[in-house]
C-alpha positions in Angstrom: 59.1 9.5 -31.4 60.7 12.5 -33.0 62.0 15.5 -31.2 59.4 17.7 -32.8 56.5 15.4 -31.7 58.0 15.4 -28.2 58.0 19.2 -28.2 54.4 19.4 -29.3 53.4 17.1 -26.4 55.6 19.1 -24.0 54.0 22.4 -24.9 50.5 20.8 -24.7 51.3 19.5 -21.2 52.6 22.9 -20.2 49.4 24.4 -21.7 51.4 26.9 -23.7 51.5 27.9 -27.3 54.4 26.1 -29.0 57.5 28.1 -29.9 60.5 27.0 -31.8 63.0 25.2 -29.6 66.2 23.2 -29.9 67.7 20.5 -27.8 69.8 23.1 -26.0 66.8 25.4 -25.2 66.8 26.0 -21.4 63.5 25.3 -19.7 64.1 27.8 -17.0 65.9 30.6 -18.8 64.3 30.4 -22.3 60.8 29.1 -21.6 60.4 30.4 -18.0 59.4 27.1 -16.6 59.6 27.4 -12.8 60.3 24.6 -10.3 56.6 23.8 -9.7 55.9 23.7 -13.4 58.9 21.4 -13.8 57.6 19.0 -11.3 54.2 19.0 -13.0 55.8 18.7 -16.4 58.0 15.7 -15.5 55.1 14.0 -13.8 52.9 14.5 -16.8 55.6 13.3 -19.2 56.1 10.2 -17.1 52.4 9.5 -17.3 52.0 10.3 -21.0 55.0 8.3 -22.2 54.8 5.6 -19.5 58.3 6.5 -18.4 59.3 5.6 -14.8 59.4 8.8 -12.8 62.6 7.7 -11.1 64.4 8.2 -14.4 63.7 11.9 -14.1 65.1 11.9 -10.6 68.2 9.8 -11.5 68.9 12.1 -14.5 68.1 15.4 -12.7 71.1 17.0 -14.4 69.4 16.6 -17.8 66.3 18.5 -16.7 67.7 21.8 -17.6 67.1 21.5 -21.4 64.4 20.4 -23.7 66.9 17.9 -25.2 67.6 16.5 -21.8 64.0 15.8 -21.1 63.7 14.2 -24.6 66.7 11.9 -23.8 65.1 10.8 -20.5 61.8 10.0 -22.1 63.5 8.1 -24.9 65.5 6.1 -22.3 62.3 5.2 -20.6 60.6 4.2 -23.9 63.5 1.8 -24.6 62.9 -0.1 -21.4 
């Protein structure tokens, strides 16, 4: 999965129009994703990519950026 494809899926799950982002884009500061939206997003990503939800919990420090989410999903896909 490419970063761009991941971003398309992420914006679809957020039910938002896609905007240009990078791996360092902040979910909270740049995309205005609040804590409830983050829980819903991580749960939806876990379901969509069949990634164990506990990877998001264990890697909570990576949840600040789009690239961090992408890394978590890729880690789950490699299992």
